[in-house]
C-alpha positions as CSV (number, residue, x, y, z in Angstrom):
1,M,190.8,27.5,205.0
2,N,187.1,28.4,205.5
3,P,186.0,30.8,202.8
4,N,183.9,32.7,205.3
5,D,187.1,33.6,207.2
6,A,188.6,35.4,204.2
7,Q,189.2,39.1,204.8
8,P,188.7,41.8,202.2
9,L,191.8,43.3,200.7
10,P,192.9,46.5,202.2
11,A,192.0,49.6,200.1
12,S,195.6,50.7,200.0
13,S,196.7,47.6,198.0
14,G,195.5,49.1,194.7
15,Q,193.0,46.3,194.4
16,P,189.2,46.8,194.8
17,T,187.9,45.7,198.1
18,M,186.0,42.4,198.0
19,S,183.5,41.0,200.3
20,P,184.6,37.9,202.3
21,A,182.3,35.7,200.3
22,M,183.6,37.0,197.0
23,S,187.2,36.7,198.2
24,G,186.5,33.1,199.2
25,D,185.0,32.4,195.8
26,V,188.0,33.8,194.0
27,D,190.3,31.8,196.2
28,R,188.3,28.6,195.4
29,L,188.4,29.4,191.7
30,R,192.1,30.0,191.8
31,E,192.7,26.7,193.6
32,D,190.4,24.8,191.2
33,F,192.2,26.2,188.2
34,R,195.6,25.3,189.6
35,T,194.3,21.7,190.3
36,F,192.9,21.6,186.7
37,V,196.2,22.7,185.2
38,S,198.1,20.2,187.3
39,D,195.8,17.4,186.3
40,C,196.1,18.3,182.6
41,Q,199.9,18.3,182.8
42,T,199.8,14.9,184.4
43,L,197.4,13.5,181.8
44,F,199.5,14.9,179.0
45,R,202.7,13.5,180.5
46,N,201.2,10.1,180.9
47,A,199.5,10.2,177.4
48,T,202.8,9.6,175.7
49,N,203.1,6.2,177.4
50,L,199.5,5.1,176.8
51,S,198.1,2.6,174.3
52,G,195.0,3.2,172.2
53,E,192.7,2.3,175.1
54,G,194.7,4.2,177.7
55,A,194.7,7.3,175.5
56,T,190.9,7.0,175.1
57,L,190.5,6.9,178.8
58,A,192.8,9.8,179.3
59,R,190.9,11.8,176.7
60,Q,187.6,11.0,178.5
61,E,189.1,12.0,181.8
62,L,190.4,15.3,180.4
63,T,187.0,16.0,178.7
64,K,185.2,15.3,182.0
65,R,187.6,17.7,184.0
66,M,187.2,20.4,181.3
67,S,183.4,20.1,181.5
68,D,183.6,20.4,185.3
69,A,185.8,23.4,185.1
70,Q,183.6,25.0,182.5
71,A,180.5,24.4,184.7
72,K,182.3,26.0,187.7
73,L,183.4,29.0,185.6
74,D,179.8,29.4,184.3
75,V,178.5,29.5,187.9
76,M,181.1,32.0,188.9
77,R,180.4,34.2,185.9
78,D,176.7,34.2,186.7
79,Q,177.4,35.2,190.3
80,A,179.7,38.0,189.1
81,T,177.1,39.2,186.7
82,Q,174.5,39.3,189.4
83,H,176.8,41.1,191.7
84,A,177.7,43.7,189.1
85,T,174.0,44.2,188.3
86,R,173.2,44.8,191.9
87,L,176.1,47.3,192.2
88,R,175.0,49.1,189.1
89,S,171.5,49.3,190.4
90,T,172.6,50.6,193.7
91,T,174.8,53.2,192.0
92,E,172.0,54.3,189.8
93,D,169.7,54.7,192.7
94,Y,172.2,56.7,194.6
95,V,172.8,59.1,191.7
96,R,169.1,59.6,191.3
97,R,168.7,60.3,195.0
98,E,171.8,62.5,195.4
99,P,172.7,64.0,192.0
100,F,174.8,66.9,193.3
101,K,176.8,64.6,195.6
102,A,177.4,62.2,192.7
103,V,178.6,65.0,190.4
104,G,180.8,66.3,193.3
105,I,182.3,62.8,193.7
106,A,182.9,62.5,190.0
107,V,184.6,65.9,189.8
108,A,186.8,65.1,192.8
109,A,187.8,61.7,191.3
110,G,188.5,63.4,187.9
111,A,190.7,66.0,189.6
112,L,192.6,63.4,191.5
113,L,193.1,61.4,188.4
114,A,194.3,64.4,186.4
115,L,196.7,65.3,189.2
116,L,198.1,61.8,189.2
117,V,198.5,61.6,185.4
118,S,200.1,65.1,185.3
119,R,202.9,64.0,187.7
120,R,204.1,61.3,185.3
């Protein structure tokens, strides 16, 4: 699956809408994590049958895979931080340009939330 082909989630799903690039990144991260967990399970299963040298090799392989996973996670975290910073900056700019609209949107969102909470 090409990550650029990913579609944003529909707004009615209760999930925030993601850009196609962000959705592709999340899908890749999810798949990488599943692969990592599967590899760890395989290494742990095989570790019981390994001699001292085999256990050392398995430990080295696990350490390498954990380092790779940590590096990918760090890159994804940096990208998410940059994205959040851009969104915050855009929101702040909008509120400064359109303060009355921003207050109106906040009041409407608060009223909707109060309505939803009061029905429970």
